[in-house]
C-alpha positions in Angstrom: -9.2 13.5 14.2 -9.6 12.8 17.9 -11.2 15.3 20.2 -8.0 15.5 22.3 -5.9 16.4 19.2 -8.5 18.9 18.1 -8.4 20.6 21.5 -4.6 20.7 21.5 -4.6 22.3 18.1 -7.1 24.9 19.2 -5.1 25.7 22.3 -2.0 26.1 20.1 -3.8 28.5 17.8 -5.0 30.6 20.7 -1.5 30.8 22.2 0.0 31.7 18.8 -2.4 34.7 18.7 -1.4 35.7 22.2 2.3 35.4 21.3 1.7 37.6 18.2 0.2 40.3 20.3 3.2 40.3 22.6 5.5 40.5 19.5 3.6 43.6 18.3 4.3 45.3 21.6 8.0 44.4 21.4 8.1 45.8 17.8 6.5 49.0 18.8 8.4 52.1 19.9 10.3 51.3 23.1 8.4 51.6 26.4 10.5 50.0 29.1 7.6 48.7 31.3 5.5 47.4 28.4 8.6 45.8 26.7 9.7 44.0 29.9 6.2 42.6 30.5 5.7 41.7 26.9 9.1 40.0 26.7 8.4 37.8 29.7 4.9 36.9 28.5 6.3 36.2 25.0 8.9 33.8 26.3 6.3 32.1 28.6 3.8 31.8 25.8 6.5 30.3 23.4 7.4 27.7 26.0 3.7 26.7 26.2 3.5 26.6 22.4 6.5 24.3 22.3 4.9 22.0 24.9 1.7 22.0 22.9 3.7 21.0 19.7 5.2 18.1 21.6 1.7 17.0 22.8 0.3 17.2 19.3 3.1 15.2 17.9 2.6 12.6 20.6 -1.1 12.4 19.8 -0.4 12.0 16.1 2.0 9.1 16.6 -0.4 7.2 19.0 
């Protein structure tokens, strides 16, 4: 596996862990401030994960 592909996969794994942490905050009893911040960060992180998925797919086809 290329170093670039390995790096992308590690980045995706780290971002998945971050996203899971935000999901736990969203699943906890409601706290408006925490929930609003967590929701924004969750969406931002998911967009990044989707971009990493596309980059990984691109590396695998090249």
